[in-house]
N, C-alpha and C positions, 0 to 999 in steps of 0.2 A: 204276589209273594214278596217277601222282604229281600233286599239286596244290600251288600256291603259296598259303600262308596266312601270317597275321601270327604273329610269334614267341609272342605271348600266347595263341594258339590251340593251342600245342604243349605236350604234357606228356611227360616222360621215360618214366615207368612208373606207371600207375595202373589197377588192374583195372576201375574203374568208368567209364573214359573212353568205352567203347563206347556207353553210354546217352546220350552228348552228341553223337554223330555226326549231322550233318557239321560241327558248330560247333566242336568240339574234336577234336584228332587226336593219336595217339601219335607219338613221335619214332621215325623209322626206325632200325632196329638198326645200320645202317652208319654212323650219325652219333653214336652214343653215345660214341665216343672223343673227340669235340670238344664234349662237354656243357659244359665249363668256359667255353669261348668263347661257346657259344650262350646260356648263362645270363646273360651280360652284356647280351644284347639282349632278354631277357624269357622265355626258355624255362625252365620250372620242373619240379621233380621230381614234385610232387603237385598235385592240384587245390586251389585256394585261392578265397576268396570273390570276388575280382575276376574269376576265370575264369567263375564262374557268372553274375555280372553281365553279362559279355560274351556268354555264351550267350543270355541273355534279350534283350539288345540286338540281336544278330544275327538271332534269331528274329523280333523285331519288324520289322526292316528287310526280311527275306525275305517276311514276310506282307503287307507294304505296307498295314498297317492293317485288313486283312480278317480274318474268322474263321479260326482256325488249323485246318489239317488234322489228322487223328488222330495221325499220326506226330510232327509238330511239337509238338502239344499234350502228348504223352507226355514229350517231351524237356523242355519248359517246366516241367511238373509236377515232374519229377525234379530240375531245377535249383533250383526254388523250395524244395522239401523239403530238399535237401542244404544250401542256403544257410541255411535256418532252423536246421538241426542244428549247423552250424558256428558260427553267431552265438550260439546258446544256450550253447555251450561257451566263447565268448570274452567274458569278464566286462568287458573294456574295449574298446569299439568306437570310441573317439574318434579312433583313428589310421586307421580305415577310410574310404575314399572309394568309395561305390557309386553315385555320380551320373553319368548318369541311370540309374534302375532301372526296368525294365518288369515288370509283374505281370499275371497272368491276371485278367480281369474277368468279370462275369456274362453278357456277350454272347459269351464264347468267344474274345475278342480279347486282345491285349496292350495295356495302357495305362500311361502314365507314373505311377509309384507315388504321387507327390505330388498327382496330380489325381484319384485315386479315393478312395472312402470304404469304411470297414469298419463293419459293423452293431453290433458290441459287444453291449451289453445288449438291442439290438433284433434279435438273431439270429433270433427267431421271427416276425419281421415278415411278415405276409401282404401282399406288395408289389403296388402298382399301378404296373406298369412304364411305362405311358403317362405317368403323372405324373412318374416319375423321369426319363424321357427329356425331358419338357417343361422340367424344372428342371436339366437337364444334370448329373444325378447318375449316376455309374458306380460299381458296387459291386465290391469285391474278391471273387474266387471262390477258395475253397480246397476241394479234393476232400474229400468227406465221409469217405472211407476213412482220411484222415490222423488224424481225431479230434483236431484242434488248433483251439483257439479263435482266431478272427481277431485279437482284441486282443492275445493273447499272441504271435502271429506278428508283428504290426506293432511291438510294443514291442521285439522283438529287433533290429529294423533301426535303423541310425543315424538320428538325428532328421531330418536333411535329406531323407531319402527315405521317411519314414513316411507311409502313407496317412492321410487325415483321418478323424476320428471322426464318423459320422453322428448319433449321439445328441446331440452338442453343438449340432447345427443344428436339432434337433427338440424339439417339445413334445408330451408324451403327456397326453391328456385323456380323462376319462370322458364318453362321449356321453350326452345327456339321454334320459330315457325308459326307463332300465334297470329291470327288475323287481326290486323290493326284497324281500329275504327276511330270515331271521335264523338264527343257529346258537348252540348252547351255548358254543362256543369264543368267539364274539364277545361274548356276554353276560358270560362270565367276565372277558374283557379289559376291558370297560367297567366292571365291578364293581371290578376291581383298581385301575384308574385313579382311582376315586372312593372307595376306602377312606379313612376319616378320617385314618389315620396316614401315607398315602402322601406327600402334599405336604409337611407339616411335617417328617417324618422325612428326606425326601430333601434338603430345604433345609438341615437340620442337617448332613447328610452332606457337602454342598457347602461349607458354611461351615468345616467341619473340615479341608478340603483345599485352601483357596485362601489365597493370601498377600495379594492386593490386595483389600481390603474395599470399595474404591470400585466394584468390578465387581459387587457383590452384587445391586444393583437390576436389572442386566441379566440375571443368572442367574434371579432371581425372575420376571422377565417371561417369559423363555423357558420356565421351568417351568410358569408359569400358562397359557401358550398351549397347551402340550402336554397338560396335565392335562384341558383342556376339549376335546380332540380328539374328533371324531365317529367312531364305528366303524359303518360301513354294510356290510351284506352284500347282494351282488347275485347273482341266479341265474346270470348270465353276465357275467364281467368282461372284455369285449372293448373295448379302448381305441383311440381314434383317434390316429394319429401324424401331426402337422402340422409343416410347416416353419415355424420361428419368424418368418422374414422375411415370407413371403407368407401364412402361416396356411393354406396349401393342404395338404389331406390327401394323404399318399403311401402310406397303407396302414393296416392295423389289426393289433393284437397282443393275444393273450390272455395275461393275467397271473393269478397266484394272489392277488396283493395289489398295492395301489398307494397311495402317499401323495400327497395333493394339498395343497401349500403348508403342510405340518405342521399342518393344521387338520382334515383328513378322512383316515381310513384306510378304503379300500375292500377288501373281501375277497370272493373268489369262493366261492360256496356249495359248489362242487365241489372246492375245494382239498383235496388229499390230507392225511391225518393227519400224514404225515411232514413236510408243509410248515408245520405249526402252530408248531413250535419255531423254524423259520426266520422266520416272521412275527413271533414274539415278539422274536427277536434283532434283526430289522430295525427293530422299533418301539423297542427299547432304543437302537439306533444312532441313529435319527432324533431321539430325545429327547436323547441326549448332544450331538448336533450342534446341536440347538435351544438347549440350555442354554449350551454353550460355543461362542458365536458367533465368537470369535476363535481364533487359533492359539497363544495364550500358554501353554496348558497342554500338558504333555508327552503324547505318545501313550500312554505307560504309564498316566497318570492317567485319560485318556479311556477306555482299554480296561477299567480297573478299574471305573469308574463304569458303563460299558455292561453289563458282566457282572453287576454288582450289581442294576441296574434289571431285567435279564432275569429274575433270580430273584424280584424283587419282583412282577413281572407274573404269575408263576406261582402266587403266593400265593392260597389258596382262601378265606381269611378275614382280617379285620383283625388278629386275634390272631396268625395265622401271620406276617403282615407285620411286626408289632411284634417278634416273636421274631427275625426276620431283622435288624432294626435293632439289637436288643439284642446280637446276635453281633458287631457292629462297634462296640459301645460307645455306641450312641445310644438314649436313653430319651425317651419323649414323655409328659409329664404330662397328665392328663385335661384340665386347663384350656388346653392348647395344641392340643387336637384341634379341627378346624374344625366349624362348625355345618353339618352335612351334610344337604341336602334332596334327596338323589338319589332317594329313593323314600318320601316321607312318607305317612302315612295320616291322613285327617281324623279328629279326635277322639282320636288316639293321644297318650298323655302325652309331654311333652318332657322328656328326661333333664336332671337338675339340672346335669350337667357342661356342658350346652349353653346354659343360661339366660343366662350372662354374655355370650353372643354376640348376644342380642336388642338391637335398636336401641330405646332407651328415650326417644328424642327425641319430645316431644309434637307438634312441628311437622312431623314426617315426613308426606309425602303418599303414601298407599298407592295401588298400581296394581291394576287388575282382575286377578284370578287370582294375586295375589302371596301366597305362603305366609307366615303370621305365627304368633306364639305368642299364644294367647288364655287369659287367666287366668280360669278358671271359679270358683275360690274361692282364698282365700289359700294360697299355696304350691303350688297345682296349676295347671300350664300345659299346654295341649294344642295340637296342630297344628290350624290353621284356615286358611281361604282367604278372601281378600277378594272 
C-alpha cells in the first residue's frame, strides 16, 4: 500500500535503496514525469550522505533508545558502511552537515556520535564493561567483517559529528610485580644506545641540520634523556588502562612494547621477530620526538633523522655505527668519544683515548662503588672501584 513520507526519504532510482527499507523509498513510476517539481522539495535521483544520516536518525527514533532488532541493525550497518565509503571519496567535507548523527554502539543501540568513544590504539583492550558503564563511556561498534579501523572511520566524518578518542582520556601503565626477563634483541638495543660514537655523532648530525643554535641545549638535553633510557623485558607485557581523571582502571591491554615517559622501554619477551623492526622504528620515532620538542622543524627533517636513528640502532658494533656516520659526512675523532663505563672490568687497562676524561681534581669526593681510573705505575691506568 501507499504511505506518506518526507521528500528526503524518496529516491528516484537507485538499485541499493531496498536495503534501507522502510526508511528510504523509491519514487513510484507514475510520478517520474514530475521529478523536476519533486526535486524542488527534496526528492533526489541518487542516495547521498544526508539520506544515510536520515536513515540512522529514523532508526534511532523507531528503536526508542532500546537495542536494535536484527533487521534494523542490518539496515543501520549498511547505512554506516555506505556513509563511510561516500565520505572517503569526498576530499572536502566542510560543506556537509550531518548533525545529529547516530552510530551503532557496543550495546547494540544507536547513540549520538559526539557522545560515544572509539578505541583507536586501544582496540585490543580487554574491557571491564561495569567500569565503562560506571564512567558513562559508550564505545563505537563497527562490524568485524568490515575490516575498517575505527579511527579511520571516525576521521572520515565531519569534525562536528566525530566520536571522541578514548586513548586521549586514558593513561596506560605497567603494573608492578611483572616478571623480568631478557632477550638478545634487548641486549643489542641497550648496547647500540651506549656505543661511544652514538651520542657525539648524533649531536653533530643535529648541529649540521639546525639553524637556531640557541636551541642546541634543548636538543642535547633530549638526547641525553633518551640515551639513558632503560630497556626492560617482561615475560608478559599486560598493561593497565586507567582513566586520567579518576585513575580508575577500565581494562587491560597486551602490547609488544611500551614507552613510559621516554625513560623506560618495556618489551614483551614473546614479541614476534617481525615486531622487532617495528620496535626499533618506534624507538627512533620516540627519540626524534624527544630531541625535537617543538614543531619548528619540518616533517621532512624529522623523518630523515628518524630513519637515520633507526639504522644506527641496528648497528652491531661501534665501528659499524661510525661507518654510518661517515656515510653522511660526520667523523668522530678519538678525543671526542665519551668515557664509556657501560661494562668496565676491574683491573682492565684504561685506553689512552679515554684518559683525558678523568676528573683530576684532588678535591673530588668519591662515592662508594664509583668507577675510577687508578694509576698503578707511570703511564698505566686501570679500571678500579671505590
